[in-house]
All heavy atoms as an XYZ file, in Angstrom:
915
protein
N      90.754     88.109     93.058
C      90.848     89.223     93.982
C      92.180     89.176     94.727
O      92.490     88.227     95.334
C      89.695     89.140     95.024
C      88.331     89.265     94.417
C      87.318     89.015     95.507
O      87.538     89.545     96.629
O      86.318     88.298     95.281
N      92.803     90.275     94.647
C      94.063     90.383     95.398
C      94.103     91.687     96.119
O      93.637     92.711     95.650
C      95.296     90.377     94.356
C      95.452     89.120     93.688
N      95.964     87.982     94.264
C      95.225     88.751     92.354
C      95.995     86.970     93.405
N      95.541     87.409     92.246
N      94.690     91.674     97.357
C      94.910     92.857     98.125
C      96.291     93.385     97.762
O      97.274     92.723     97.970
C      94.842     92.535     99.641
C      95.046     93.710    100.542
O      95.001     94.851    100.023
O      95.261     93.526    101.739
N      96.321     94.555     97.195
C      97.664     95.124     96.764
C      97.996     96.269     97.721
O      97.214     97.165     97.925
C      97.561     95.668     95.344
C      97.363     94.547     94.334
C      97.347     95.205     92.991
N      97.162     94.212     91.951
C      98.126     93.699     91.189
N      99.312     94.187     91.320
N      97.875     92.781     90.344
N      99.193     96.220     98.268
C      99.729     97.285     99.090
C     101.020     97.783     98.466
O     101.921     96.995     98.204
C     100.072     96.740    100.522
C      98.874     96.230    101.271
C      99.304     95.814    102.640
N      98.278     95.063    103.241
C      98.311     94.583    104.464
N      99.353     94.807    105.216
N      97.321     93.912    104.963
N     101.035     99.117     98.329
C     102.273     99.728     97.878
C     102.933    100.361     99.046
O     102.504    101.460     99.483
C     101.959    100.726     96.744
C     103.199    101.188     96.037
O     104.295    101.170     96.633
N     103.048    101.670     94.856
N     103.979     99.756     99.553
C     104.647    100.273    100.718
C     106.070    100.563    100.364
O     106.811     99.653    100.001
C     104.603     99.218    101.894
C     103.160     98.851    102.209
C     105.322     99.743    103.087
C     103.076     97.692    103.156
N     106.398    101.814    100.399
C     107.767    102.281    100.042
C     108.241    101.676     98.744
O     109.320    101.199     98.615
C     108.743    101.928    101.182
N     107.389    101.728     97.740
C     107.721    101.304     96.425
C     107.651     99.769     96.249
O     107.921     99.273     95.177
N     107.217     99.051     97.218
C     107.102     97.631     97.084
C     105.602     97.271     96.979
O     104.750     97.903     97.564
C     107.651     96.903     98.326
C     109.112     97.252     98.614
C     109.963     96.135     98.208
N     111.316     96.429     98.674
C     112.335     96.262     97.923
N     112.241     95.839     96.708
N     113.539     96.528     98.318
N     105.356     96.223     96.261
C     103.947     95.848     96.097
C     103.800     94.400     96.576
O     104.475     93.513     96.112
C     103.546     95.911     94.634
S     101.816     95.441     94.342
N     102.919     94.206     97.483
C     102.638     92.892     97.994
C     101.339     92.424     97.338
O     100.314     93.018     97.556
C     102.504     92.831     99.551
S     103.977     93.205    100.383
N     101.411     91.315     96.632
C     100.148     90.767     96.049
C      99.754     89.592     96.892
O     100.546     88.653     96.998
C     100.381     90.313     94.592
S     100.726     91.699     93.507
N      98.626     89.701     97.499
C      98.185     88.618     98.407
C      96.948     88.017     97.835
O      95.974     88.707     97.553
C      97.926     89.159     99.810
C      99.216     89.875    100.351
C      97.463     88.076    100.770
C      98.974     90.656    101.590
N      97.002     86.724     97.660
C      95.760     85.994     97.170
C      94.677     86.051     98.273
O      94.873     86.338     99.425
N      93.481     85.758     97.870
C      92.351     85.892     98.777
C      92.086     84.621     99.571
O      91.239     84.611    100.448
C      91.065     86.258     97.993
O      90.794     85.297     97.017
N      92.781     83.532     99.262
C      92.541     82.315    100.077
C      93.769     81.454    100.162
O      94.740     81.619     99.427
C      91.416     81.543     99.399
O      91.879     81.106     98.129
N      93.725     80.557    101.104
C      94.821     79.581    101.208
C      95.981     79.990    102.084
O      96.048     81.096    102.585
N      96.941     79.033    102.140
C      98.138     79.273    102.968
C      98.986     80.381    102.385
O      99.525     81.157    103.136
C      98.935     77.911    103.024
C      98.111     76.883    103.770
C     100.286     78.153    103.733
C      98.777     75.550    103.823
N      99.107     80.449    101.099
C      99.927     81.507    100.481
C      99.417     82.896    100.913
O     100.186     83.791    101.124
C      99.967     81.368     98.937
C     100.791     80.205     98.525
O     101.673     79.758     99.226
N     100.577     79.728     97.345
N      98.148     83.064    100.966
C      97.546     84.354    101.350
C      97.926     84.726    102.754
O      98.326     85.860    103.063
C      96.046     84.359    101.191
N      97.775     83.713    103.663
C      98.161     83.974    105.065
C      99.695     84.247    105.171
O     100.077     85.176    105.915
C      97.813     82.760    105.912
C      96.349     82.582    106.109
C      96.013     81.313    106.879
O      96.889     80.817    107.654
O      94.875     80.821    106.751
N     100.503     83.539    104.475
C     101.948     83.730    104.535
C     102.299     85.076    103.985
O     103.119     85.812    104.540
C     102.652     82.630    103.704
C     104.125     82.711    103.709
C     104.886     82.504    104.860
C     104.794     83.129    102.541
C     106.269     82.589    104.842
C     106.181     83.260    102.507
C     106.910     82.979    103.694
O     108.281     83.107    103.668
N     101.690     85.451    102.828
C     101.955     86.790    102.246
C     101.530     87.892    103.145
O     102.249     88.902    103.290
N     100.373     87.761    103.736
C      99.897     88.818    104.653
C     100.780     88.934    105.899
O     101.052     89.989    106.375
C      98.462     88.537    105.083
C      97.790     89.655    105.848
C      96.342     89.464    106.056
O      95.708     88.632    105.377
O      95.823     90.174    106.920
N     101.204     87.784    106.392
C     102.115     87.752    107.495
C     103.398     88.487    107.234
O     103.907     89.255    108.007
C     102.382     86.323    107.961
C     103.227     86.232    109.213
O     102.885     86.922    110.211
O     104.205     85.505    109.215
N     103.946     88.197    105.998
C     105.199     88.869    105.612
C     104.981     90.380    105.484
O     105.803     91.196    106.002
C     105.666     88.330    104.209
C     106.291     86.961    104.234
C     106.698     86.540    102.848
C     107.516     86.892    105.156
N     103.858     90.791    104.893
C     103.606     92.207    104.793
C     103.418     92.877    106.166
O     103.870     93.955    106.409
C     102.400     92.448    103.921
S     102.740     92.248    102.155
N     102.768     92.168    107.110
C     102.539     92.666    108.421
C     103.903     92.850    109.142
O     104.144     93.838    109.846
C     101.628     91.755    109.235
C     100.221     91.906    108.800
O      99.797     92.901    108.177
N      99.411     90.861    109.081
N     104.787     91.842    108.959
C     106.126     91.932    109.579
C     106.935     93.089    109.003
O     107.605     93.843    109.724
C     106.879     90.638    109.382
C     106.331     89.508    110.261
C     107.129     88.231    110.053
C     106.552     87.133    110.957
N     107.245     85.857    110.785
N     106.761     93.299    107.683
C     107.476     94.358    106.994
C     106.925     95.696    107.526
O     107.710     96.637    107.773
C     107.304     94.307    105.500
C     108.120     95.361    104.771
C     107.591     95.568    103.375
N     108.401     96.586    102.728
C     108.302     97.927    102.976
N     107.397     98.365    103.846
N     109.074     98.787    102.349
N     105.609     95.829    107.668
C     105.002     97.026    108.164
C     105.483     97.374    109.585
O     105.851     98.523    109.916
C     103.480     96.924    108.201
C     102.851     96.954    106.795
O     103.576     97.273    105.828
O     101.668     96.613    106.707
N     105.555     96.340    110.443
C     106.065     96.557    111.798
C     107.487     96.964    111.734
O     107.898     97.892    112.511
C     105.917     95.252    112.591
N     108.280     96.360    110.853
C     109.690     96.713    110.767
C     109.809     98.126    110.272
O     110.664     98.918    110.800
C     110.414     95.747    109.821
C     111.929     95.845    109.740
C     112.539     95.697    111.136
C     112.486     94.788    108.795
N     109.015     98.571    109.307
C     109.038     99.934    108.832
C     108.682    100.928    109.908
O     109.290    101.983    109.980
C     108.074    100.074    107.608
C     108.110    101.475    107.029
C     109.453    101.895    106.517
O     110.201    101.098    105.857
N     109.868    103.125    106.841
N     107.743    100.596    110.744
C     107.393    101.490    111.852
C     108.607    101.630    112.789
O     108.886    102.736    113.302
C     106.139    100.940    112.605
C     104.844    101.207    111.886
C     103.628    100.883    112.778
N     103.561     99.529    113.236
C     103.045     98.507    112.503
N     102.502     98.724    111.313
N     103.039     97.310    112.993
N     109.300    100.478    113.068
C     110.467    100.549    113.943
C     111.572    101.389    113.291
O     112.195    102.191    114.009
C     111.003     99.136    114.185
C     110.122     98.290    115.122
O     109.197     98.890    115.765
O     110.321     97.067    115.172
N     111.742    101.238    111.998
C     112.762    102.045    111.277
C     112.452    103.493    111.395
O     113.298    104.335    111.682
C     112.879    101.536    109.821
C     113.519    100.158    109.753
C     113.673    102.581    108.954
C     113.466     99.520    108.361
N     111.170    103.860    111.095
C     110.757    105.221    111.173
C     110.961    105.828    112.574
O     111.419    106.923    112.702
C     109.299    105.369    110.778
O     109.135    105.062    109.392
N     110.616    105.064    113.572
C     110.772    105.476    114.929
C     112.248    105.722    115.272
O     112.589    106.768    115.882
C     110.137    104.474    115.869
O     110.399    104.771    117.213
N     113.078    104.796    114.861
C     114.510    104.918    115.149
C     115.137    106.065    114.339
O     115.992    106.772    114.826
C     115.250    103.633    114.918
C     114.990    102.596    115.986
C     115.772    101.307    115.813
O     116.760    101.288    115.048
O     115.472    100.324    116.504
N     114.672    106.305    113.145
C     115.122    107.428    112.317
C     114.722    108.734    112.997
O     115.555    109.675    113.041
C     114.606    107.376    110.885
C     115.313    106.331    110.047
C     114.712    106.170    108.657
O     113.525    106.610    108.415
O     115.435    105.642    107.788
N     113.510    108.805    113.523
C     113.083    110.015    114.271
C     113.977    110.226    115.473
O     114.424    111.382    115.755
C     111.614    109.883    114.723
C     110.654    109.967    113.539
O     111.044    110.426    112.467
O     109.464    109.584    113.767
N     114.234    109.156    116.254
C     115.091    109.271    117.371
C     116.509    109.697    117.000
O     117.123    110.570    117.608
C     115.140    107.981    118.213
C     115.996    108.067    119.445
C     115.990    106.756    120.228
O     115.414    105.756    119.790
O     116.605    106.764    121.324
N     117.039    109.093    115.924
C     118.381    109.466    115.427
C     118.407    110.983    115.075
O     119.367    111.604    115.406
C     118.691    108.668    114.196
C     119.971    108.993    113.526
C     120.144    108.185    112.234
C     121.004    108.933    111.247
N     120.993    108.367    109.937
N     117.386    111.475    114.346
C     117.349    112.881    113.985
C     117.324    113.751    115.207
O     118.020    114.804    115.286
C     116.178    113.169    113.075
C     116.360    112.562    111.702
O     117.459    112.329    111.231
N     115.249    112.254    111.019
N     116.522    113.347    116.205
C     116.482    114.169    117.464
C     117.862    114.178    118.130
O     118.297    115.240    118.563
C     115.447    113.558    118.379
C     115.300    114.323    119.696
C     114.450    113.622    120.700
C     114.361    114.269    122.028
N     115.690    114.524    122.683
N     118.487    112.984    118.212
C     119.783    112.916    118.857
C     120.813    113.752    118.078
O     121.691    114.381    118.737
C     120.241    111.451    118.975
C     119.488    110.585    119.960
C     119.839    109.170    119.847
C     119.695    111.090    121.428
N     120.746    113.705    116.766
C     121.715    114.466    115.973
C     121.503    115.978    116.214
O     122.478    116.735    116.335
C     121.582    114.182    114.497
C     122.204    112.839    114.067
C     121.986    112.455    112.620
O     120.957    112.832    112.026
N     122.958    111.775    112.081
N     120.324    116.403    116.321
C     119.980    117.773    116.660
C     120.491    118.157    118.055
O     121.079    119.220    118.275
C     118.472    118.062    116.606
C     118.124    119.497    116.707
O     118.694    120.370    116.038
N     117.254    119.809    117.610
N     120.274    117.232    119.019
C     120.775    117.429    120.388
C     122.298    117.591    120.349
O     122.859    118.442    121.061
C     120.386    116.325    121.333
C     118.867    116.287    121.632
O     118.202    117.312    121.272
O     118.366    115.255    122.174
N     122.978    116.699    119.641
C     124.438    116.700    119.500
C     124.901    118.076    118.919
O     125.849    118.692    119.404
C     124.969    115.543    118.702
C     124.775    114.241    119.503
C     126.427    115.752    118.299
C     125.029    113.004    118.681
N     124.201    118.525    117.896
C     124.534    119.783    117.254
C     124.395    120.936    118.246
O     125.343    121.782    118.383
C     123.650    120.053    116.039
C     123.981    121.335    115.302
C     122.951    121.664    114.199
N     121.598    121.703    114.686
C     121.012    122.670    115.311
N     121.725    123.753    115.671
N     119.744    122.621    115.692
N     123.339    120.958    118.982
C     123.093    122.005    119.963
C     124.083    121.946    121.084
O     124.640    122.956    121.485
C     121.665    121.912    120.542
C     120.607    122.289    119.505
S     118.933    122.005    120.034
C     118.821    122.882    121.553
N     124.402    120.755    121.545
C     125.426    120.570    122.640
C     126.778    120.959    122.115
O     127.576    121.575    122.899
C     125.389    119.165    123.181
C     124.134    118.791    124.038
C     124.110    117.295    124.358
C     124.128    119.639    125.285
N     127.084    120.612    120.903
C     128.397    120.991    120.352
C     128.581    122.490    120.235
O     129.648    123.056    120.554
C     128.587    120.362    118.929
O     128.625    118.970    119.058
N     127.510    123.165    119.836
C     127.544    124.612    119.764
C     127.754    125.204    121.172
O     128.493    126.164    121.387
C     126.290    125.216    119.146
C     126.138    124.917    117.649
C     124.796    125.298    117.059
O     123.928    125.909    117.816
O     124.609    125.033    115.881
N     127.015    124.633    122.104
C     127.117    125.110    123.506
C     128.543    124.861    124.055
O     129.109    125.733    124.681
C     126.079    124.359    124.374
C     125.995    124.909    125.748
C     124.791    124.334    126.480
N     124.976    124.396    127.940
C     124.368    123.632    128.768
N     123.563    122.704    128.341
N     124.594    123.763    130.084
N     129.053    123.686    123.736
C     130.469    123.378    124.179
C     131.433    124.340    123.556
O     132.415    124.767    124.253
C     130.740    121.916    123.856
C     132.194    121.426    124.150
C     132.379    121.459    125.663
C     132.371    120.003    123.613
N     131.262    124.635    122.311
C     132.235    125.577    121.641
C     132.167    126.958    122.342
O     133.229    127.597    122.560
C     131.845    125.721    120.132
N     130.959    127.415    122.669
C     130.850    128.699    123.344
C     131.506    128.666    124.732
O     132.175    129.615    125.173
C     129.374    129.100    123.492
C     128.750    129.550    122.142
C     127.290    129.912    122.337
C     126.648    130.220    120.962
N     125.232    130.503    121.094
N     131.283    127.561    125.435
C     131.882    127.444    126.739
C     133.400    127.385    126.677
O     134.129    128.017    127.455
C     131.322    126.222    127.508
C     129.878    126.506    127.900
C     132.182    125.844    128.744
C     129.163    125.339    128.536
N     133.937    126.657    125.658
C     135.383    126.564    125.498
C     135.976    127.956    125.174
O     137.002    128.320    125.678
C     135.704    125.610    124.352
C     135.660    124.122    124.833
O     135.831    123.873    126.024
N     135.462    123.228    123.919
N     135.257    128.721    124.352
C     135.678    130.046    124.013
C     135.686    130.945    125.266
O     136.709    131.665    125.519
C     134.771    130.670    122.942
C     135.194    131.999    122.418
C     134.280    132.542    121.385
O     133.642    131.738    120.692
O     134.164    133.767    121.237
N     134.664    130.891    126.050
C     134.568    131.632    127.270
C     135.681    131.211    128.222
O     136.314    132.094    128.864
C     133.189    131.464    127.886
O     133.111    132.084    129.128
N     135.880    129.933    128.373
C     136.942    129.435    129.268
C     138.346    129.943    128.826
O     139.141    130.369    129.655
C     136.966    127.919    129.275
C     136.014    127.259    130.293
C     136.019    125.748    130.100
C     136.425    127.566    131.741
N     138.597    129.920    127.530
C     139.855    130.323    126.993
C     140.115    131.826    127.396
O     141.179    132.198    127.860
C     139.970    130.163    125.515
N     139.067    132.670    127.228
C     139.187    134.068    127.561
C     139.451    134.230    129.062
O     140.286    135.075    129.466
C     137.939    134.850    127.131
C     137.805    135.045    125.635
C     136.492    135.715    125.287
C     136.375    135.811    123.800
N     135.045    136.468    123.413
N     138.699    133.519    129.869
C     138.838    133.671    131.331
C     140.170    133.135    131.777
O     140.784    133.718    132.681
C     137.677    132.956    132.046
C     136.370    133.678    131.903
C     135.204    132.963    132.493
C     133.947    133.730    132.247
N     132.746    133.041    132.783
N     140.654    132.089    131.234
C     141.979    131.521    131.606
C     143.053    132.582    131.249
O     143.988    132.784    131.969
C     142.214    130.156    130.987
C     141.293    129.128    131.679
C     143.649    129.737    131.039
C     141.254    127.757    130.963
N     142.942    133.151    130.036
C     143.918    134.141    129.640
C     143.894    135.326    130.613
O     144.952    135.797    131.044
C     143.620    134.633    128.236
O     143.708    133.563    127.315
C     144.511    135.752    127.784
N     142.709    135.795    130.969
C     142.606    136.883    131.950
C     143.209    136.509    133.292
O     143.916    137.263    133.929
C     141.144    137.337    132.135
N     142.900    135.287    133.771
C     143.453    134.796    135.040
C     144.971    134.756    134.935
O     145.660    135.155    135.948
C     142.900    133.416    135.404
C     143.359    132.933    136.745
C     143.297    131.479    136.929
N     144.074    130.755    135.942
C     143.906    129.498    135.631
N     142.956    128.769    136.237
N     144.606    128.904    134.711
N     145.511    134.274    133.828
C     146.962    134.240    133.711
C     147.586    135.626    133.753
O     148.669    135.820    134.298
C     147.342    133.487    132.443
C     147.029    132.028    132.500
O     146.837    131.475    133.588
N     146.957    131.362    131.377
N     146.880    136.596    133.156
C     147.349    138.025    133.248
C     147.357    138.482    134.666
O     148.265    139.209    135.123
C     146.481    138.899    132.355
C     146.776    138.746    130.893
C     148.238    139.104    130.457
O     148.730    140.132    130.967
O     148.805    138.334    129.686
N     146.264    138.185    135.415
C     146.259    138.528    136.837
C     147.431    137.885    137.562
O     148.103    138.545    138.368
C     144.952    138.092    137.489
C     143.759    138.974    137.249
C     142.592    138.454    136.651
C     143.757    140.331    137.575
C     141.481    139.272    136.453
C     142.655    141.144    137.371
C     141.526    140.629    136.795
O     140.457    141.441    136.570
N     147.688    136.603    137.312
C     148.780    135.898    137.988
C     150.109    136.536    137.713
O     150.928    136.771    138.618
C     148.814    134.418    137.542
C     147.706    133.599    138.087
O     146.993    134.014    139.062
O     147.493    132.457    137.578
N     150.322    137.004    136.404
C     151.535    137.665    136.042
C     151.655    138.983    136.757
O     152.719    139.311    137.314
C     151.524    137.848    134.507
C     152.722    138.556    134.010
C     152.603    138.734    132.495
C     153.790    139.540    131.951
N     153.634    139.874    130.543
N     150.570    139.769    136.798
C     150.589    141.088    137.478
C     150.852    140.917    138.975
O     151.632    141.635    139.552
C     149.257    141.812    137.251
O     149.073    141.952    135.833
C     149.272    143.194    137.915
N     150.205    139.910    139.614
C     150.424    139.656    141.033
C     151.874    139.277    141.261
O     152.513    139.812    142.223
C     149.472    138.559    141.538
C     148.046    139.101    141.544
C     149.890    138.033    142.886
C     146.967    138.049    141.729
N     152.413    138.457    140.454
C     153.833    137.992    140.610
C     154.787    139.187    140.457
O     155.725    139.370    141.255
C     154.140    136.923    139.567
O     155.500    136.531    139.680
N     154.522    140.054    139.443
C     155.387    141.181    139.233
C     155.272    142.157    140.376
O     156.275    142.759    140.822
C     155.022    141.880    137.925
C     155.428    141.087    136.668
C     154.844    141.716    135.351
O     154.009    142.618    135.422
O     155.225    141.163    134.321
N     154.056    142.316    140.910
C     153.846    143.227    142.048
C     154.570    142.647    143.278
O     155.242    143.460    144.017
C     152.355    143.396    142.328
O     151.730    143.879    141.103
C     152.088    144.320    143.474
N     154.428    141.385    143.514
C     155.165    140.744    144.633
C     156.679    140.962    144.531
O     157.344    141.232    145.517
C     154.794    139.262    144.779
C     153.387    139.051    145.293
C     153.020    137.553    145.258
O     153.670    136.784    144.569
O     152.060    137.185    145.951
N     157.212    140.734    143.351
C     158.659    140.872    143.135
C     159.083    142.331    143.370
O     160.114    142.591    144.019
C     159.041    140.463    141.724
C     158.996    138.939    141.541
O     159.078    138.199    142.464
N     158.806    138.463    140.315
N     158.253    143.263    142.862
C     158.625    144.703    143.048
C     158.555    144.998    144.573
O     159.397    145.741    145.111
C     157.667    145.536    142.270
N     157.562    144.505    145.251
C     157.450    144.714    146.695
C     158.642    144.174    147.402
O     159.154    144.806    148.330
C     156.123    144.079    147.207
C     155.979    144.223    148.717
C     155.579    145.420    149.288
C     156.283    143.096    149.572
C     155.463    145.498    150.676
C     156.133    143.227    150.938
C     155.737    144.392    151.527
O     155.638    144.512    152.835
N     159.057    142.978    147.048
C     160.215    142.390    147.747
C     161.489    143.230    147.497
O     162.314    143.406    148.407
C     160.432    140.946    147.244
C     159.357    139.987    147.686
S     159.052    139.966    149.446
C     160.600    139.293    150.079
N     161.649    143.762    146.293
C     162.815    144.637    146.005
C     162.748    145.885    146.840
O     163.772    146.356    147.381
C     162.893    144.936    144.537
C     163.334    143.774    143.708
C     163.388    144.115    142.252
C     163.768    142.885    141.437
N     163.842    143.126    139.961
N     161.542    146.491    146.942
C     161.394    147.671    147.771
C     161.704    147.340    149.227
O     162.379    148.091    149.910
C     159.978    148.240    147.619
C     159.765    148.833    146.251
C     159.683    149.280    148.705
C     158.337    149.182    145.911
N     161.198    146.200    149.749
C     161.488    145.793    151.066
C     162.945    145.586    151.327
O     163.525    146.046    152.324
C     160.684    144.459    151.380
C     160.725    143.975    152.797
C     160.103    145.010    153.735
C     159.950    142.676    152.945
N     163.648    144.923    150.370
C     165.103    144.704    150.530
C     165.851    146.033    150.500
O     166.761    146.266    151.326
C     165.581    143.808    149.402
C     165.151    142.394    149.500
C     165.466    141.543    148.246
O     166.154    142.068    147.282
O     165.025    140.371    148.185
N     165.433    146.932    149.636
C     166.041    148.273    149.560
C     165.835    149.019    150.868
O     166.738    149.701    151.370
C     165.516    149.069    148.389
O     165.878    148.465    147.163
N     164.605    148.961    151.422
C     164.298    149.613    152.650
C     165.154    149.053    153.802
O     165.610    149.859    154.619
C     162.807    149.476    152.950
O     162.017    150.061    151.987
N     165.305    147.801    153.833
C     166.128    147.163    154.886
C     167.591    147.558    154.765
O     168.243    147.849    155.761
C     165.980    145.635    154.828
C     164.604    145.192    155.350
C     164.362    143.696    155.168
O     165.129    143.030    154.452
N     163.336    143.143    155.805
N     168.075    147.605    153.558
C     169.446    148.012    153.330
C     169.614    149.489    153.730
O     170.630    149.837    154.412
C     169.837    147.841    151.859
O     169.850    146.532    151.495
N     168.688    150.298    153.357
C     168.743    151.737    153.718
C     168.656    151.910    155.214
O     169.440    152.734    155.833
C     167.585    152.505    153.048
C     167.575    153.993    153.291
C     168.879    154.651    152.784
C     166.375    154.567    152.615
N     167.813    151.153    155.894
C     167.690    151.164    157.350
C     169.029    150.779    157.999
O     169.460    151.425    158.953
C     166.571    150.305    157.827
C     166.238    150.286    159.285
C     165.834    151.691    159.754
C     165.142    149.293    159.632
N     169.695    149.792    157.500
C     170.978    149.375    158.040
C     172.047    150.464    157.902
O     172.839    150.728    158.804
C     171.432    148.036    157.420
C     170.636    146.831    157.788
C     171.029    145.588    157.031
O     171.826    145.660    156.149
N     170.384    144.480    157.450
N     172.019    151.055    156.692
C     172.969    152.153    156.486
C     172.704    153.315    157.455
O     173.618    153.890    158.028
C     172.935    152.639    154.986
C     173.672    153.926    154.827
C     173.418    151.583    154.056
N     171.406    153.657    157.635
C     171.094    154.763    158.549
C     171.421    154.387    159.960
O     171.956    155.256    160.708
C     169.596    155.061    158.468
C     169.087    155.784    157.199
C     167.610    155.868    157.188
C     169.738    157.207    157.134
N     171.296    153.154    160.353
C     171.608    152.731    161.718
C     173.125    152.891    161.906
O     173.627    153.350    162.984
C     171.178    151.296    162.005
C     169.732    151.176    162.343
C     169.337    149.743    162.598
C     167.897    149.551    162.926
N     167.538    148.155    163.161
N     173.869    152.445    160.908
C     175.331    152.499    160.972
C     175.777    153.957    161.076
O     176.646    154.322    161.920
C     175.925    151.861    159.713
C     177.133    151.076    160.034
C     177.696    150.294    158.854
N     176.665    149.611    158.105
C     176.619    149.577    156.759
N     177.515    150.138    156.046
N     175.623    148.930    156.172
N     175.220    154.777    160.226
C     175.564    156.223    160.280
C     175.236    156.876    161.597
O     176.001    157.625    162.151
C     174.834    156.952    159.139
C     175.330    156.628    157.748
C     176.713    157.173    157.485
O     177.037    158.348    157.921
O     177.513    156.446    156.867
N     174.038    156.510    162.096
C     173.634    157.065    163.408
C     174.530    156.584    164.497
O     174.966    157.364    165.378
C     172.174    156.698    163.684
O     171.378    157.086    162.615
C     171.651    157.282    164.938
N     174.873    155.308    164.447
C     175.713    154.766    165.483
C     177.117    155.439    165.432
O     177.686    155.716    166.488
C     175.909    153.233    165.270
O     174.597    152.673    165.297
C     176.715    152.641    166.401
N     177.598    155.708    164.246
C     178.909    156.325    164.140
C     178.922    157.735    164.652
O     179.885    158.191    165.249
C     179.370    156.235    162.677
C     179.713    154.829    162.211
S     180.148    154.726    160.520
C     181.650    155.651    160.427
N     177.830    158.471    164.447
C     177.779    159.880    164.899
C     177.557    159.923    166.372
O     177.984    160.871    167.058
C     176.618    160.582    164.186
C     176.959    160.860    162.731
C     175.878    161.648    162.071
C     176.240    161.868    160.620
N     175.175    162.577    159.892
N     176.819    159.019    166.934
C     176.503    159.056    168.382
C     177.680    158.538    169.212
O     177.990    159.054    170.264
C     175.251    158.201    168.627
C     175.004    158.044    170.147
C     174.065    158.827    167.965
N     178.361    157.555    168.772
C     179.436    156.990    169.580
C     180.667    157.939    169.499
O     180.968    158.464    168.499
C     179.778    155.622    169.096
O     180.237    155.678    167.768
N     181.303    158.077    170.663
C     182.484    158.955    170.697
C     183.641    158.355    169.820
O     183.825    157.140    169.803
C     182.846    159.002    172.146
C     182.173    157.811    172.769
C     180.993    157.445    171.902
N     184.309    159.269    169.208
C     185.465    158.852    168.405
C     186.692    158.694    169.317
O     186.821    159.417    170.245
C     185.753    159.868    167.305
C     184.639    159.961    166.335
C     184.969    160.819    165.191
N     183.944    160.809    164.245
C     184.056    160.842    163.005
N     185.280    160.910    162.468
N     183.028    160.836    162.176
N     187.406    157.679    168.943
C     188.636    157.519    169.752
C     189.558    158.774    169.611
O     189.706    159.271    168.559
C     189.280    156.262    169.279
C     188.563    155.936    167.974
C     187.346    156.768    167.932
N     190.176    159.175    170.651
C     191.060    160.288    170.658
C     192.454    159.769    170.328
O     192.863    158.728    170.726
C     191.103    161.045    171.973
O     191.315    160.098    172.970
C     189.822    161.783    172.215
N     193.121    160.725    169.652
C     194.452    160.291    169.243
C     195.499    160.673    170.251
O     195.598    161.460    171.012
C     194.845    160.934    167.918
C     193.860    160.406    166.877
C     194.200    161.114    165.562
O     195.187    161.617    165.273
O     193.248    161.011    164.740
């Protein structure tokens, strides 16, 4: 009489009595425990790989969104800078015009020297 176990294509033949039977059964029990550990770790590995895939997809979407927003922000920065430069030119022109007007007004108001 032999207890035959077919585990993942392996066959353990265990005698029904003696030290060899105990040793063989012990080996098969250790193998079974190891197989359970392997299966458990493979399940965890598959779950982690799925999590990584999902997080990678999420990261790609966030990177794409960030790139668009950074481009838009840079356009705003460019527009603000151009507007500030245009404002400064208008301010400088206004100040120059004001100085010219003051000079003209001063020349018309002040009496001219007589010859």
